[in-house]
N, C-alpha and C positions, 0 to 999 in steps of 0.2 A: 612327391609330396602333393601335387596339384589337384590331384582326387580326391585327398582331405583336405584343400580349402577349399575346392566348389563345396563338397560333402558338409563341412560348417554353414558358411555362406547362405546355401539354400535352407528355407525352414523345416523343419521334421514333420515328418510324413506330407511331405511334398516329390520326394523322388519319387519317377514313375518306375510303376512295378510291373518286373517282366516277370510275366509266368513262363515257365519251362526254360530260363533261363537254369537252374540249377542251384544258384549262386547267392545265397541270400543279399540284402542292402546291408550299409557301413550300418545303419538307424535300425536295421535289426536283428542285428550282432549286438546292436549298445541296449534293444532293451533287453534281448536274453541274456544277455550278461550283467543286466541291472536286476530282472529276477534274480538272478545271482545261483545263471549257471555255467559252473564250470571251464575256463577259458581252451582246458585241455579235451575238456568231452567237447564241445565246441569241433576243434580241430582233430577228433577226432571221429568227429562226420563228417568229412571231409571239407571246412570249410578252410581258406585258405589262412597264413598265419600272420600275413600280412594284413588280412581283414579285420583278423580279430587283435591285431594292436591298432590297427585304425581305431577300429571301434575303443579301444582302450584311454586312447591318447584324449577323445573324443568326454568319454567319462571325465575327467579328470581334469579339463578342459570348464565340462558343463560344474563340475564342485567348485573348482577355483573361484570362478564369476559367482556359484554361489556367497561363497563363503563371504566374498566383498562386497555385495549387493547389499548388505542391510548394513554396514557403515556407512555406505556413502551415499546412502538416501535419509539417514535419518542420524551426521555424527555427535549430536547433539542430546537425543532424545532419551536416554537414561540420566544422564545426567543433572539434565538440567531435571526432570523433574523431582529426580531425589532431592538436589539443590528448595523446591516448591512445596516438597512437602516434608521437609527435614526443617 
């Protein structure tokens, strides 16, 4: 799982591109999945299942972080505004 940790630690879009390597980076697989491409279709194109699983885990972590972010930024926002208006 060291590769997964490294891919999360690096800012997106800054992984070195390797033309001719044949396999996309984890970030590229994440982008394809976010565009709605079926994981089975990616596997059929020769992308290793391990790479697809890593990409799905990254997407799940990003979604969890986004779901928690608004509550952490302003936990009293809606309640306070409602009290002031009501």
